[in-house]
N, C-alpha and C positions, 0 to 999 in steps of 0.2 A: 640740401642735409634732409633726409626722407624723415616723417613723423617718428618712426622707430628708430632712427639713428638717434634724433632729440630726445625722446625719452630713455634711449640708454645712457646718454651722455647727462642727464638729470639723475637719473641710478647713482650712477657713478661719482658725482661731484657729493652726494649726498652721503653716501657709503665710506667714500675715501677722504674723510676731514679728520685733520693732523692732531692728535691728541698730545698738548702741551701736558707735560708732568713736571715734577718738581725741578727747577733751574738755579745755578749760583748767580749770583749778582755779588757786586762789588761798591763799597759804600764810598764814594764821592764826596760828598759833602752830609756831614754829621746830624743829628736832630739839634734843635726842631725843625729845620728848614734842610730836612734829609733827602739827599738824592742817590739814586741805585743805579750803575751801569751794567746792564746785562751785555756780553760779548763786546763789539766794536761799534754798534750800531745804536744800541735803543740804551735811553737814560730816562729814567722814572722819575718824576718829581714827586712829591710829598702828597700830591693830591691823587695820584693813582696808587699809593699803597695803603694797606692797612696793615698796621705793625702792632704785634705780639707786644702784650704790656711788658712782659718780665726783660725785654732787651731794652727798653728807657730808664733813664734815670727817674727816681723817685717811685718806683713802682714798691708798691706796700704789699708783706705777704704778713699773716699772722701763722706765729708757730708753736708747737708743743714739743716738749722735748724730755727724755727720761733717762738718766745714766746712774752708775754706781763705779765709783775708783777710787782715788785716794788722793791728798792735797798734801805737799810739802811746802813748808813756810821757810823760808832764808832769814835770818838776822843779819843787820846792818855789816859793814866792812870789819874786818875781812869775812868773807862771806862763809857762813858753816849751816848746814841745812839742820835745822833743831827740832823739827817735829814732823809727825807723821798722823795722818786722820783718815780713817776709813770713812767712807760715804755709801750708804744703802740707800737707794732708790730716790735719789735727786732729782727734783722735776722742776720744770720751769716753764712759762709761757711767754710770749711777748710779740713784739712784730719785728720785722726786718724790712730797710728800706734800701734798695739799691742804690748805691750812688754812682755806677757806672753806666755807660750806654755804647752805642755803637760808635765806632771810629772810622775815620779815613782809610782805606784799605782794607777795612774788616771784609770778608767774605761772607754773605748771608743767602739762605736758602728761600725761594720766593716758589710760590705756587700761582698760576694765571688762574683768574675767574674763567667762566664759560665763554664769555664773551671778550676776555683777553684786553678787557678796558680797565681793570683792577689786579692787582698783584699784591698776595697775601705774604707780607715778610713773618714768616714762621720763627726764625731762630736765627743765632752766630753760628756759622760751619766752622767747624777744627777739623785741621788734618793731621793725622797721626804720624 
């Protein structure tokens, strides 16, 4: 192979790198010892995964809400609805703690790192 051919080959290898975009994986073991399968051959262990916090049990978020509406109260048996109260500018703050997590069989959206040594588990995938 001539020097020009070697140089051409080097340029071709550099320019034709495969870009790996988002991929689908399937959870085959739930957290905390999560394992995710991609296709038929690749199994990612937890040390190769960077997992978005919101898909894990125990994830906490603060919330603030405001609404208006009405409350209808009921009296004991026999059930009768006895009062109706209008509410305006009802507001509340607090914390939500997620209690569910990824389960075996869930599909997840994965994004590989540039060197493909880590995968970012972005979210649970849902098909409509």
